[in-house]
BABAFI-778996 format. One line per field, with one value per residue (C-alpha): residue in three letters; x, y, z; residue number from 1. Coordinates in Angstrom, 3 decimals, always signed. Layout:
% BABAFI-778996
miba <- (ALA / ...)
X <- (X / ...)
Y <- (Y / ...)
Z <- (Z / ...)
vexza <- (NUM / ...)
***
This chain:
% BABAFI-778996
miba <- (MET / GLN / ALA / GLU / ASP / SER / THR / THR / LEU / GLU / ALA / THR / LEU / ALA / ASP / GLY / ARG / ARG / MET / THR / LEU / SER / LEU / PRO / ALA / THR / ASP / ALA / PRO / TRP / ALA / ALA / ASP / GLY / LEU / ARG / ALA / LEU / ARG / PRO / VAL / PRO / PRO / THR / HIS / THR / GLY / ARG / SER / GLU / GLU / PRO / PRO / ALA / LEU / PRO / GLU / GLN / PRO / ALA / LEU / PRO / LEU / GLU / VAL / ALA / ILE / LEU / GLY / PHE / GLY / LEU)
X <- (+28.721 / +30.759 / +30.623 / +31.356 / +31.524 / +30.269 / +26.707 / +26.099 / +26.186 / +25.689 / +24.981 / +24.114 / +21.349 / +21.465 / +19.165 / +21.442 / +19.448 / +21.456 / +20.396 / +21.671 / +21.220 / +22.032 / +21.707 / +21.609 / +24.539 / +24.075 / +26.066 / +24.500 / +27.289 / +25.735 / +25.869 / +29.413 / +30.641 / +27.830 / +27.263 / +30.668 / +29.080 / +26.572 / +27.354 / +25.695 / +23.253 / +22.136 / +18.404 / +16.251 / +13.578 / +13.809 / +11.033 / +7.376 / +5.220 / +1.964 / -0.662 / -3.470 / -6.865 / -9.067 / -11.773 / -15.245 / -17.390 / -20.112 / -22.615 / -22.177 / -24.234 / -27.159 / -26.387 / -28.771 / -26.929 / -23.508 / -24.538 / -25.500 / -21.796 / -21.194 / -23.647 / -25.845)
Y <- (+12.100 / +8.930 / +5.697 / +2.489 / +0.583 / +1.184 / +0.142 / +2.030 / +5.762 / +7.317 / +10.995 / +13.117 / +15.651 / +19.220 / +18.336 / +15.468 / +12.578 / +9.941 / +8.635 / +5.532 / +4.884 / +1.494 / +0.177 / -3.451 / -4.802 / -4.650 / -5.334 / -2.412 / -0.409 / +2.955 / +1.996 / +0.651 / +3.288 / +2.587 / +5.340 / +6.867 / +8.565 / +10.414 / +13.905 / +16.097 / +18.674 / +21.625 / +21.738 / +23.914 / +24.434 / +24.622 / +24.722 / +24.472 / +26.472 / +28.142 / +25.969 / +24.929 / +26.524 / +24.777 / +22.474 / +23.989 / +22.951 / +20.581 / +18.658 / +14.885 / +12.909 / +10.858 / +7.132 / +6.373 / +8.766 / +7.496 / +3.900 / +4.894 / +5.465 / +1.747 / +0.883 / -1.195)
Z <- (-2.401 / -2.437 / -4.372 / -2.493 / -5.773 / -9.299 / -8.395 / -5.118 / -4.415 / -0.976 / -0.282 / +2.744 / +2.142 / +3.456 / +6.368 / +7.455 / +6.015 / +4.164 / +0.782 / -1.010 / -4.714 / -6.148 / -9.663 / -10.770 / -12.720 / -16.477 / -19.601 / -21.512 / -23.196 / -22.256 / -18.565 / -18.581 / -16.110 / -13.641 / -11.103 / -11.776 / -14.801 / -12.569 / -11.393 / -8.767 / -10.112 / -7.999 / -7.225 / -9.439 / -6.782 / -3.029 / -0.488 / -1.312 / -3.661 / -2.697 / -1.064 / -3.403 / -2.792 / -0.263 / -1.553 / -1.414 / +1.513 / +0.322 / +2.402 / +2.597 / +0.110 / +1.370 / +1.531 / -1.356 / -3.672 / -2.580 / -3.322 / -6.886 / -7.493 / -7.000 / -9.775 / -7.513)
vexza <- (1 / 2 / 3 / 4 / 5 / 6 / 7 / 8 / 9 / 10 / 11 / 12 / 13 / 14 / 15 / 16 / 17 / 18 / 19 / 20 / 21 / 22 / 23 / 24 / 25 / 26 / 27 / 28 / 29 / 30 / 31 / 32 / 33 / 34 / 35 / 36 / 37 / 38 / 39 / 40 / 41 / 42 / 43 / 44 / 45 / 46 / 47 / 48 / 49 / 50 / 51 / 52 / 53 / 54 / 55 / 56 / 57 / 58 / 59 / 60 / 61 / 62 / 63 / 64 / 65 / 66 / 67 / 68 / 69 / 70 / 71 / 72)
***
């Protein structure tokens, strides 16, 4: 991770993609250090969780019923 200036931070992800984070200039006292105050944090989760269950198979609604949903 490297900072080009106090408003832009560039990092290379584990898969090789590059990510840039930039913040607008501000005079807020809590943001006086800009991105220099940020620190890397290791991920808490990696990969994907279990796939959600499949939606139940339902027949398509007839056009008349579908149109009722529009309030016509």
